[in-house]
C-alpha positions, 0 to 999 in steps of 0.5 A, a space after each residue: 051030332 051036338 044038340 042044343 037042349 036048353 037056354 038059361 037067362 040070368 042077371 049077373 049082379 056083382 053083389 051076388 058074387 060077393 054074397 056067394 064068396 063071403 058066405 052071405 047067401 042065407 042072410 035076410 037080404 040075400 036069401 030070397 035072391 038065391 032061393 030063386 036059383 035052387 030049382 035050377 041048381 037041382 035041375 042042372 045036376 040031373 044027368 039028363 040035364 047037365 050040359 057038356 058045354 055052355 055057350 055063355 053070352 055075357 058082356 065085359 065090364 072094362 076088364 078085357 076090353 076098353 075104349 082101345 078095343 070094342 068088339 061087337 061080338 067076341 068068342 073065346 077059343 083058348 084053353 082056359 080063362 081066369 077070373 079078372 081083377 075088377 079092382 078088389 082082386 079076382 073072385 076066388 072061383 076056378 078058372 074057366 075051362 073051354 072046349 077049344 075044338 068046339 069053340 073054333 068050330 063055332 067061330 068058323 061056322 059063325 064067320 062063314 055064316 056072315 057074322 064077323 066074330 072077334 076071336 080071343 085066345 087070351 083074356 080074363 073074364 069078369 063077373 058078367 061070366 063068373 056070377 052066373 056060373 056061381 049062381 048055378 053051381 055054387 062053389 065047386 073046386 072046378 066048374 062041372 062044365 066046359 064054357 065057351 065065352 061069347 062077349 057082346 058089347 053093350 057098354 059103348 054105343 053103337 051096340 047090336 040091335 035085338 034083332 041082330 042078337 036074335 039072328 046070331 042066336 039062330 046062327 049059333 043053333 046052326 053051328 051047334 047042329 053041324 058039330 059032329 061030336 055028341 055034346 049036350 049044349 046049353 046057351 046062357 044069356 046074361 045081364 039085366 034086368 032093368 037098372 041104371 047105375 049113374 045119373 039122376 035116374 040111378 036106381 031105376 027099376 021097372 018091374 012091369 016092363 021086366 015081367 012083360 019081357 020075361 012073359 014074351 021070352 016064352 010066349 011072344 019072342 018076335 016082339 022082343 026082336 024089334 024093341 028099339 034101343 031108346 025103349 031099353 034106355 027109357 024104360 029100363 035104364 042105361 044098363 037095361 040094354 044088357 037084355 039084348 044078350 038074352 035074345 041071343 039065347 032065345 034066338 038059338 032055341 028058335 020056335 016054341 019052348 017050354 018054360 021050366 022055371 022063372 024067378 024075379 026079385 027086387 032088389 039086389 043092390 040097385 038092380 032087378 034080378 031075373 032068371 028063366 030056364 027054357 027047354 028047346 021045343 
């Protein structure tokens, strides 16, 4: 049967994609940002760690969805998804190849497990999904893994609670375990960390809060389930709420985990960059 072997969380700062696409990763500003991903790039290339499929949890930034359609949880089940034009042309990255049989299995299992997933067969995917892939795999001609996109609304309120995201992760774990094919599956949570892009608090970064969040992903994840939305807003800025998507990843791993790698850097653009690799216990 399929197995869920590891979870990865990472920020998906659009400037990181720009730096990769324009060959600027070795410049003084960007070098410490990307240095924190070198361990993971080496680790994920090893045969025993390389996933067959990644369930990639991300949020759309008004590329596929807008105020006319706001799914709380959406799963991509089509064969292929292309990079979105976010106003300056699509990123020069390969199309996303899905595993449709596995994606449809996830959709069916999650819906029967009482999660009302929106099924998407055609959409473009923006930096929320493509930047994490670039951070882990660089600039390949084709992505070396299949990717199931799982989009979460963290843009327009009401957004799901951390506890609901955690429970979705638990349901994903059950769905993976019930898939009969032999697949090595990873789940990635993306977004965050603390940042605010507008208003009088634009540029807010709360390093203490971010580091505590990273600590508790490994050591005390139950605390994270109960963080109210207002705390994310107050302590991490308006966009810090993206971190609830990391709880889908952590909920899928369940129980005790082994922390294999951690990276935290300030700033990338006006954002704190966080990255962690957890192995299922």
